[in-house]
N, C-alpha and C positions, 0 to 999 in steps of 0.2 A: 167148378168142374161139372160137365154134364155128361151123364152116361146115356148111350144110344144104342138102340137094337134095332136090326132090320133082318128082313127074310127069314121069320120065324126063329129069330135068336142065333142064325147061322153067321151072322156079321155083327160085331159089337165094338163100340169104340168109346173113348173118353174124351171130351173136348176141353181145352184149357186155352188160356192166353198167357203169353210171357212177352220178353223183350223182342222175339222173333215173330209175333203176331198171334193169329188164331190158327190153332192146330188141333187135330185129333189123332190119337195113338190107338190103332185097332187091331183086330184079327179077325180073319175070314175061315170059315171051314170050308172043306171040300165041296165044290158046287160051281154053278153057272149063275152069274148075276149081271143084271144091267143097272147102271147108276146114272143120274141126272146131276148136271153141275148148275148151281145158281150163280157161281162166280168162278173165277180162275182157280185150279187147283194145281198143286204140285206133290204127286205121290211118289214116296220114296219106300222102297222095299226093305224091311229090316230084317226078315227072316223068311225063308220059303222062296216063292215065286208067284208072281202074277202074270197070266197069259191075258194080254189086253189087245181088243180090237177098237183102237182109237176112232175118233170122228175122221172121215175121209179116207179111212183104210179099208181095204177088203179083206183083211188078213189078220191073225192074231200075231203079235209079238211078244216074246218072253222077256220079263224083267225079273232078275234075280236079286237076291240080297245085296245091298249096296247100289242098286240101279234105281233110276226114277224115270217118270214121265210126267208130262204136263197135258192139262185138257183145259180149254177156254171155257168161259161162262156159256151156260144156256146150251150145253151139249149133252148128249147120251153117249156112253160107251160100255161096251160089255167086257166081262172078265171071266176066266176060267180059272179055278183054283183046284190044283190036283193034290196038295197036301196042306194042313193048317199053315197059314201065312199071316205074319204082322206087316204092318206099314205104319207110316207117319204121313199124315196129308196136311200140307200149308195152304191156306186160303189167302186170296187177295191178289 
């Protein structure tokens, strides 16, 4: 397992691999963040909500617990977090 920390500790995740592939399980504190992808990502919100401005969009869309979104490789996207939120991110 790999432990990662970003944005001065406001985003933390644990990376692992299993039969479903490479995954990170993480938590984001309240704040505004910009992420970059190096490969395709599928983000599943497990608690709370992610307001995401995805590549090619001019506005933020809300993804609540149980919802998901995808971002292609080599893209940037912005998120707003209004309450502590957890997620699973699947790569590839």
